C-alpha positions as CSV (number, residue, x, y, z in Angstrom):
1,X,12.2,-346.2,1.0
2,X,12.5,-344.6,-2.4
3,X,13.3,-345.0,-6.5
4,X,14.8,-341.9,-8.6
5,X,13.6,-341.8,-12.3
6,X,16.7,-340.0,-13.6
7,X,16.7,-338.6,-17.3
8,X,19.7,-338.2,-19.0
9,X,21.2,-334.7,-19.7
10,X,22.9,-332.8,-22.4
11,X,23.7,-334.5,-25.3
12,X,25.3,-334.1,-28.5
13,X,23.2,-333.8,-31.4
14,X,24.4,-335.4,-34.7
15,X,22.0,-335.4,-37.1
16,X,24.3,-338.3,-39.2
17,X,24.2,-340.4,-36.0
18,X,21.3,-342.5,-35.2
19,X,19.5,-340.5,-31.6
20,X,20.1,-343.8,-29.6
21,X,23.9,-344.1,-30.1
22,X,24.1,-339.7,-29.3
23,X,26.5,-339.4,-26.4
24,X,26.5,-337.4,-23.5
25,X,27.7,-333.6,-24.3
26,X,30.5,-331.7,-21.7
27,X,28.0,-330.1,-20.0
28,X,25.6,-332.9,-19.8
29,X,28.9,-335.0,-18.6
30,X,29.4,-332.3,-16.1
31,X,26.0,-332.1,-14.7
32,X,26.2,-336.2,-14.4
33,X,29.7,-335.6,-12.5
34,X,28.0,-333.1,-9.9
35,X,25.2,-334.8,-9.3
36,X,27.5,-338.0,-8.6
37,X,28.7,-335.9,-5.9
38,X,25.5,-335.5,-3.9
39,X,24.1,-337.9,-0.8
40,X,21.6,-339.0,-2.4
41,X,23.8,-341.1,-4.7
42,X,25.5,-342.4,-2.5
43,X,22.9,-344.0,-1.1
44,X,22.1,-345.9,-4.3
45,X,21.5,-349.8,-4.9
46,X,21.5,-350.7,-8.2
47,X,21.3,-348.3,-10.9
48,X,18.9,-349.8,-14.3
49,X,19.6,-347.9,-17.2
50,X,18.3,-347.8,-20.8
51,X,20.6,-349.6,-23.4
52,X,20.9,-345.9,-25.8
53,X,24.3,-344.5,-24.7
54,X,23.5,-341.2,-23.2
55,X,21.8,-343.0,-20.2
56,X,24.7,-345.5,-19.9
57,X,27.1,-342.8,-19.6
58,X,25.2,-340.9,-16.9
59,X,24.6,-344.2,-15.4
60,X,28.4,-344.9,-15.7
61,X,28.8,-341.2,-14.5
62,X,26.6,-341.9,-11.0
63,X,28.1,-345.4,-10.6
64,X,32.1,-344.7,-10.9
65,X,30.8,-342.5,-7.6
66,X,29.2,-344.8,-5.5
67,X,30.3,-347.9,-6.9
68,X,26.4,-349.7,-7.4
69,X,26.6,-352.0,-10.2
70,X,24.3,-351.2,-13.8
71,X,21.4,-353.1,-15.0
72,X,21.1,-352.4,-19.0
73,X,17.1,-352.8,-19.9
74,X,17.2,-352.4,-23.3
75,X,13.2,-352.4,-23.1
76,X,13.3,-349.3,-21.1
77,X,14.5,-346.9,-24.2
78,X,12.7,-343.4,-24.9
79,X,9.3,-343.3,-27.3
80,X,10.5,-345.2,-30.8
81,X,11.2,-342.2,-32.9
82,X,12.8,-344.3,-35.9
83,X,10.4,-343.9,-38.5
84,X,10.9,-340.4,-39.2
85,X,14.4,-340.1,-38.3
86,X,16.3,-336.9,-37.1
87,X,13.8,-334.0,-36.7
88,X,15.3,-330.3,-36.0
89,X,14.3,-328.9,-32.3
90,X,11.5,-326.7,-33.2
91,X,9.8,-329.5,-35.4
92,X,10.3,-332.0,-33.1
93,X,9.2,-329.9,-29.8
94,X,5.5,-329.9,-32.3
95,X,5.9,-333.9,-33.1
96,X,6.5,-334.4,-29.1
97,X,3.0,-331.8,-28.4
98,X,1.0,-334.1,-30.9
99,X,2.6,-337.9,-29.7
100,X,1.2,-336.4,-25.6
101,X,-1.8,-335.0,-26.9
102,X,-2.4,-338.0,-28.8
103,X,-1.9,-341.4,-27.1
104,X,-3.8,-343.7,-29.2
105,X,-2.2,-342.6,-32.4
106,X,0.8,-342.9,-34.0
107,X,3.2,-339.4,-35.2
108,X,4.0,-340.6,-38.8
109,X,4.8,-344.3,-37.9
110,X,6.5,-343.6,-34.1
111,X,5.5,-345.9,-31.4
112,X,2.1,-344.9,-29.8
113,X,2.1,-343.2,-26.2
114,X,0.2,-345.3,-24.6
115,X,2.4,-348.4,-25.8
116,X,5.5,-346.5,-25.0
117,X,3.8,-346.0,-21.4
118,X,2.8,-349.4,-21.1
119,X,6.5,-350.9,-22.2
120,X,8.2,-348.4,-19.5
121,X,6.2,-349.2,-16.7
122,X,6.2,-353.0,-16.8
123,X,9.7,-353.2,-16.5
124,X,10.2,-350.6,-14.0
125,X,8.1,-353.0,-12.2
126,X,9.5,-356.2,-13.6
127,X,12.8,-354.7,-11.6
128,X,10.9,-353.4,-8.7
129,X,9.2,-356.9,-7.8
130,X,12.6,-358.7,-7.5
131,X,14.3,-355.5,-5.8
132,X,14.6,-355.0,-1.8
133,X,12.3,-352.5,-1.0
134,X,14.5,-351.0,1.5
135,X,17.4,-350.2,-0.8
136,X,17.3,-347.0,-2.8
137,X,17.1,-347.5,-6.6
138,X,17.7,-345.2,-9.9
139,X,16.7,-345.7,-13.3
140,X,18.0,-343.7,-15.9
141,X,16.4,-343.1,-19.0
142,X,14.5,-340.2,-21.1
143,X,12.3,-337.6,-21.2
144,X,9.1,-338.4,-22.9
145,X,8.7,-342.4,-21.3
146,X,9.8,-341.1,-17.7
147,X,6.9,-338.7,-18.6
148,X,4.4,-341.5,-19.6
149,X,6.2,-343.2,-16.4
150,X,4.9,-340.5,-13.8
151,X,1.3,-339.7,-15.4
152,X,0.8,-343.6,-14.6
153,X,2.7,-342.7,-11.1
154,X,0.3,-339.9,-10.3
155,X,-3.0,-341.7,-12.0
156,X,-3.2,-338.9,-14.4
157,X,-3.8,-339.3,-18.1
158,X,-0.9,-339.0,-20.8
159,X,-0.1,-335.4,-20.8
160,X,2.6,-333.3,-21.9
161,X,2.1,-330.9,-18.6
162,X,4.1,-333.4,-17.0
163,X,6.8,-333.0,-18.4
164,X,10.4,-332.1,-17.6
165,X,12.4,-328.9,-17.6
166,X,13.9,-328.5,-20.9
167,X,17.2,-329.7,-21.2
168,X,17.1,-333.2,-19.5
169,X,18.9,-334.1,-16.8
170,X,15.9,-333.6,-14.3
171,X,14.8,-336.8,-12.0
172,X,12.0,-337.7,-9.9
173,X,11.1,-339.7,-7.0
174,X,8.5,-342.0,-6.1
175,X,8.0,-344.3,-2.7
176,X,9.0,-347.4,-3.4
177,X,6.0,-348.5,-1.4
178,X,2.8,-346.5,-1.9
179,X,4.3,-346.2,-5.9
180,X,3.1,-342.1,-5.1
181,X,5.3,-339.2,-6.2
182,X,7.3,-337.6,-3.5
183,X,9.4,-335.3,-5.2
184,X,8.9,-333.6,-9.1
185,X,11.0,-333.0,-11.6
186,X,14.1,-331.5,-10.3
187,X,17.3,-331.1,-11.8
188,X,20.0,-333.7,-11.5
189,X,22.6,-331.4,-9.4
190,X,20.2,-329.6,-7.5
191,X,18.4,-332.3,-5.4
192,X,19.9,-332.9,-2.1
193,X,18.3,-336.2,-1.7
194,X,15.0,-337.7,0.3
195,X,13.8,-336.7,3.5
């Protein structure tokens, strides 16, 4: 059986609101609603979400269609970037490049990539240790920690080369028994399901 790691789609960016409180934009919500119509969404037995608003909104849209319960785990949040606050997109992209290229160092007070990876991996594994491996499960979260989880599952060093395409709203699939990636980043509305 399989697990999905799903990143929230597009958000309403507001420099005056803390990033964890950003919600989905109309485009992001529409993409999540399309994804919720796909066969894989109806096969899920549990949806686990980060505590950030944009992830919860994505999980709620998926759960509304399939009727699955949502479990919220605060510690599955995106890498902590609160030390710098909001960065305009060009500056953020440079900072993200540095974050992935220097996993054992902190970018201006950000959580280190190695620490964020340990946190996301341990939380995913804790859920899977009590989850029925015959039931598909989805984790809904964020691109940065999702990439760190994917690097771990692939047995590769932390690197931005494994990052999702721009815009968010992507997923990768991994086998629950073998913990191996079976589908690389794919837009949530395009993935037709596990074969």
